[in-house]
C-alpha positions as CSV (number, residue, x, y, z in Angstrom):
1,M,8.1,5.8,1.6
2,L,6.1,6.7,4.7
3,F,3.5,4.2,3.6
4,F,6.2,1.5,3.2
5,A,7.7,2.3,6.7
6,F,4.3,2.0,8.2
7,L,3.6,-1.2,6.3
8,A,6.8,-2.8,7.5
9,I,6.4,-1.7,11.1
10,A,2.8,-2.8,11.3
11,T,3.8,-6.2,9.8
12,V,6.5,-6.7,12.3
13,I,4.2,-5.8,15.1
14,A,1.7,-8.3,13.7
15,R,4.5,-10.9,13.5
16,I,5.4,-10.4,17.2
17,G,1.7,-11.0,18.0
18,G,2.0,-14.3,16.1
19,V,5.1,-15.3,18.0
20,L,3.3,-14.5,21.2
21,G,0.6,-17.0,20.3
22,V,-2.1,-15.0,18.4
23,Q,-3.4,-17.6,16.1
24,A,-4.7,-15.3,13.4
25,L,-1.0,-14.0,13.0
26,A,0.6,-17.4,12.9
27,S,1.9,-17.0,9.3
28,W,4.0,-14.3,7.6
29,V,1.3,-14.0,4.9
30,A,-1.3,-13.1,7.6
31,C,1.0,-10.5,9.2
32,M,1.6,-9.1,5.8
33,R,-2.2,-8.8,5.3
34,W,-2.6,-7.1,8.7
35,G,0.3,-4.8,8.0
36,M,-1.0,-3.7,4.7
37,A,-4.5,-3.2,6.0
38,A,-3.2,-1.0,8.9
39,A,-1.2,1.1,6.4
40,L,-4.1,1.4,4.0
41,L,-6.5,2.3,6.7
42,F,-4.2,5.0,8.1
43,F,-3.3,6.6,4.8
44,G,-6.8,6.1,3.5
45,I,-8.4,8.0,6.4
46,D,-5.7,10.6,6.0
47,H,-6.7,11.1,2.4
48,L,-10.4,11.6,3.5
49,M,-9.5,13.9,6.4
50,T,-6.8,16.1,4.8
51,P,-7.2,15.9,1.0
52,A,-5.4,19.1,0.6
53,R,-2.2,17.4,1.4
54,Y,-2.5,15.1,-1.6
55,L,-3.8,17.7,-4.1
56,P,-0.2,18.9,-5.2
57,M,0.6,15.2,-6.1
58,M,-2.1,15.1,-8.6
59,P,-0.9,15.2,-12.3
60,S,-2.5,18.1,-14.2
61,F,-4.3,15.7,-16.6
62,I,-6.5,14.4,-13.8
63,P,-10.0,15.8,-13.7
64,A,-11.6,16.8,-10.4
65,P,-8.5,16.3,-8.4
66,K,-10.1,16.7,-4.9
67,E,-12.8,14.1,-5.8
68,V,-10.1,11.7,-7.0
69,V,-8.1,12.2,-3.8
70,L,-11.2,11.4,-1.8
71,F,-12.0,8.4,-4.0
72,T,-8.4,7.0,-3.5
73,G,-8.9,7.4,0.2
74,L,-12.1,5.2,-0.1
75,C,-10.3,2.8,-2.3
76,E,-7.6,2.4,0.4
77,V,-10.1,2.0,3.2
78,A,-12.1,-0.6,1.1
79,G,-8.9,-2.5,0.1
80,A,-7.9,-2.7,3.8
81,L,-11.2,-4.0,4.9
82,G,-11.4,-6.3,1.9
83,L,-8.0,-7.9,2.7
84,L,-9.4,-8.8,6.2
85,V,-12.5,-10.6,5.1
86,P,-11.7,-14.0,3.7
87,A,-14.5,-13.9,1.1
88,T,-13.3,-10.6,-0.4
89,R,-9.6,-11.1,0.2
90,R,-8.5,-12.2,-3.3
91,L,-10.6,-9.6,-5.1
92,A,-9.2,-6.9,-2.7
93,G,-5.6,-7.9,-3.5
94,I,-6.3,-7.8,-7.3
95,M,-8.0,-4.5,-7.0
96,L,-5.1,-3.0,-4.7
97,A,-2.6,-4.2,-7.3
98,I,-4.5,-2.3,-9.9
99,Y,-4.8,0.7,-7.6
100,F,-1.1,0.8,-7.1
101,V,-0.5,0.9,-10.8
102,C,-3.1,3.7,-11.1
103,V,-1.4,5.9,-8.6
104,F,2.0,5.5,-10.4
105,P,1.7,8.7,-12.4
106,A,1.3,10.7,-9.3
107,N,4.4,9.1,-7.9
108,I,6.3,9.9,-11.1
109,K,5.0,13.6,-10.9
110,N,6.3,13.9,-7.4
111,A,9.8,12.4,-8.3
112,V,10.2,14.7,-11.3
113,E,8.7,17.9,-9.9
114,G,9.4,17.5,-6.1
115,L,6.9,18.6,-3.5
116,S,6.5,21.1,-0.8
117,V,3.5,20.1,1.3
118,D,3.0,20.2,5.0
119,G,3.4,16.9,6.5
120,L,5.3,15.3,3.6
121,P,9.0,15.0,3.0
122,T,10.5,17.7,0.7
123,A,13.6,15.8,-0.4
124,Q,13.3,14.8,-4.1
125,W,15.3,11.6,-3.5
126,Y,12.5,10.4,-1.3
127,Y,10.1,10.4,-4.2
128,W,12.5,8.7,-6.6
129,L,13.1,6.0,-4.0
130,H,9.3,5.7,-3.6
131,L,9.1,4.8,-7.4
132,L,11.4,1.8,-6.7
133,F,9.0,0.5,-4.0
134,Q,5.9,0.6,-6.2
135,P,6.3,-3.0,-7.6
136,V,6.8,-4.0,-3.9
137,A,3.4,-2.6,-3.1
138,I,1.8,-4.5,-6.0
139,W,3.5,-7.7,-5.0
140,W,2.6,-7.3,-1.3
141,A,-1.1,-6.8,-2.1
142,L,-1.2,-9.9,-4.3
143,R,0.9,-12.0,-1.8
144,A,-1.0,-10.8,1.3
145,S,-4.3,-11.7,-0.5
146,E,-2.9,-15.1,-1.4
147,V,-3.5,-14.4,-5.2
148,I,0.1,-15.4,-5.6
149,G,2.2,-17.9,-3.6
150,P,5.7,-17.8,-2.3
151,I,8.5,-17.6,-4.8
152,A,9.9,-21.0,-5.2
153,R,13.6,-21.4,-4.6
154,A,15.7,-22.5,-7.6
155,D,16.7,-25.8,-6.0
156,Q,13.1,-26.6,-5.3
157,A,12.0,-25.7,-8.8
158,A,14.6,-28.1,-10.3
159,R,13.1,-31.1,-8.5
């Protein structure tokens, strides 16, 4: 949930920039892209700097958990940068959607078992709520990268 709060706040800040005339932030999709990139950079760097914080999240069937945590941090940083480069944007969005599916088992483990890790919430409801937002992360990555377009309203689709 911290990721999603960061994502939302960064997107709103980007949108304010767009309202103030920053051309690169003129659309909501661009703001979503910058918001996701900021969140992924922040948490990706955190994975790389403090991998021990993420080790308790790893399901027991994952081999070499520390290396996987470091790899996921690199994936987040690469995804963030990929979103910001027009030539790699679509690929980054698709790869991030796959990434968010791949980390789902860790999110399930956290919800079922709960966590007690410095710097992370301890309330089990937090991790159950996080599961509900995983599809949002997948959609956000695909929408921010323009792999998918806006959802058509029913009255527009009927025309």
